[in-house]
N, C-alpha and C positions, 0 to 999 in steps of 0.2 A: 842352299845355293839359290840365287835368283832365277825366277822363271825365264827371263830373257837369256841368260847365259846357258841354261839347260836347253832351251830351244835352239840356240846358236850351235851348241855341240851336236845335237841331233841332226841339224841340217848339214853340218860339215861331214858327219859320218855317213849320211845318206848320199851326199855327193861323191865321197871317196868310194863307197860301195858300187854306185852307179857307174863310175868311171873305171872301176876295176873288174867288174863282172860283165862279161859279154857272152851272149848265147852263141850256140853253134852255128846259127844261120844269120848272124848279124854282127857286123863290125862297125866301129865308130872311129872316125879319123878326121881331124880338121873341122869338126862341127858337122860332118856329114855322116849320116847313118846309112850304111850299105846293107841291103837285104839281098841275099843270094840263095841259090840252091845247088850250085855246082862250083867247083874250083879246079882250074887247070894250071899246072906248073909248066914253065918254059925256059929255054936258054936263048936269050935275045942276041948274044954275040958269039954263040957257037963255040964256047970254050969248055963245055962239058959241065958247067955249073949252072944250076937253076937260079936265075936272077930276076924272073918275072913270075908273078902270080896273078891269074886272071879270074875274076868272079863273074858268074853268070846267073841270070834269073830268067827262067823260061826260055832257055837257049839264047838269051840275048846278053851281050857284054855290058856289064854295069860299072865295073871298077877293075883297075889294074894297079899292082904294087911292084916297084922295081927296087932291086938291090944293086945300085950302081957301083958301089965300092966293094961288093962281094964279101961283106963282113958277116953275112947271115942275117941281117936286119934290113928291112925296106927303108929307103930314104927319099923316094919319089913315088907320088900317087896321082892317078887320073880317074875322074868320073866321066861317064858317058851318057849321051841322050840318044835314044833309038839304036844303041849299040854301035853307033858310028862316030858321032860328033863328041869331041872332048869339050865338056863344059866347065871343068875345074881341074887345074894342075897345082899340086902341092909338093913342097920340097923341104927336106930336113937338112939344115946347114950346121947344126950344132952337135949331131951325133946322139941325140937324146930319143931317137925314134918317133919324133913328133914334128909335124910341119910347122916351120916358122913363116914361110912365104906361101901365100894362097892367092892364086890368080884365077878369075872367072872369065870365060869366053862366051860369045854368042855363036850362033850356028855358022857364021861367016868366018870364024877364027879370030875375031877382033877382041881385044881386051876390054871388058866393061867394068872390071873392078879388081883392084890389087890391094892386098893388105898384109901386114907383117904382125905375127903373133909371138908374144913372149911366153915361152914354155919353161916353167921351172920344174926341175926334177923333184920327186917325192922326198928325197933326202934333204931338200931345201924347204919344201912346202910344209912338211909335218913339223919341223922345228918352229917355222914362222907361225903356224897355227897355234902351237903350244904356247909360244910367247904371247900371241894375241890373247889367248884364253887366260894366261897368267896375269896379263895386264888388266883384263876385264874383271877377273875375280878380285884382284887387288883393289881396283877402283870401287867395285861394289862393296868390298869390305870397308873401305874408307868412308863410303857413302853411308853405310849402316852405322859405322862408328860415330860419324858426324851427327846422324839423326839421334842416336842414343844420347850423345853429349848434349844436344840441343834439348832433348826431353829432360835430362838430369838438371841442366842450367834452368830450364823453365820451372821445374819443381822446386829447386833451390830459391829461385826468385820469388815464387809464390809463398814459400815458407818464410822468407825474409820479409816479404810484404805483409803477411798475415801475423808475423810475430808481434810487432808493436800493437796491432789491433787486439790480438789475444791478451797481450800484457795489460792494455787499457781496459779491456772487458773484465780481466781478472781483478784489477784494481777496483773497478766499479762494484763487482760482486763482493770483494772484500769489504769495501766501505759500506755497502748496503748491509752486509752481514754484521759489521761492527755497530752500525746505527740501530739495527734491529735488536741486537743483544743489549745495547745501552738502554733502549726504550723499554725492553722487557724487564731489565734489572730495575729500572726506575719505577715502572708500574708495579712490579713485585714488592719493591720497598715501600711504595705508597700504600699498597693493599695490606702489607704487614703492619705498617704504622696505624692505618685505620682500624685494623682488627685488634691491635694492641690497646688502642683508645677504647674501642667498644667493650673489650674484655675488662679493662680497668673500670670503665663506667658501670658495667654490669656488676663487677665485684663490689664497687662502692655502694651501689643500690642494694645489693644483697646484704652488705654489712650494716647498712642503715636499718633495713627491714628486720634484720636479726637482732639489732640493738633495741628497736622498738618493740619487737616481740618479747624480748628478754625483760624489758621494763614492764610490759603488760603482765607477763607471768609473775614478775616480782610483786607488782601491786596487788594482783589477785591473791597471790599467796599471803601477802602481808595482811590484806583485808580478811582473808579466811582465818588467818592466825588470830587476828584481833577479835573476830566474831567468836572463835572457839574459846579464846581467853576470857571474853566477857560472859560466855555461856558457862564456862567453868566457874567463874567467880560467882555467878547467880546460883549455880548448883551448890557451891560451898556455903553461901549464905543461907540458903534454904535448909541445909543440913544442920547448920548451927541453930537455926530457929527451931527445928524439930527437936534438937537435943535439949534446948532450954525449956521447951514445953513439957518434955518427958521428965525433966528434973523438977519442975513445979508440981507435976502430978505425983 
């Protein structure tokens, strides 16, 4: 619940308690706080019923309450100055035991102020307070709901605003990724082609060298064979000559 509503409820409760709780030596009526230390009951019309209650402070009259219709509840009140002069007269005309008419006098007995007060009974005041509280709580809940709705709308608006930007950024990233992939693929292809050429060239060179080496070995072998053949022929001729000599001898 909102702090303002909580504070309002606490203030109402304090007012109710302050209005309902009265100490033994104080009474409050018509906005006047009466302090007393003695009470005297009396019968103003001598019919045997106490219809007047007098309040004294230090043996001086400060306040009187009258029950003019003798229903057991006061309906007329007077406050006094110096125990003699009436300075305030109050009267209940609705039967709720609270004054509606309040008249203030000076010491000469002349009216200096008169006012009427609207007193509502508690069985009306409490429902009114509850209705007011209900309205305040409802308005506060509406306010909170409106705030929440505004926040949600703001978030949705931000999402809608950022969605195209994110989409655009995503497309840029995707395009850059594709471009980088294509570049990498092209470079790899070029490197592979270059490596293939180098391998082919190296293989060709190796083949040529092998062929040359083969011919060299072949020539050497051929020369050696020729030399050996010639040597063998010489050796054979020498043997024949020796045989001829031996035959002659």
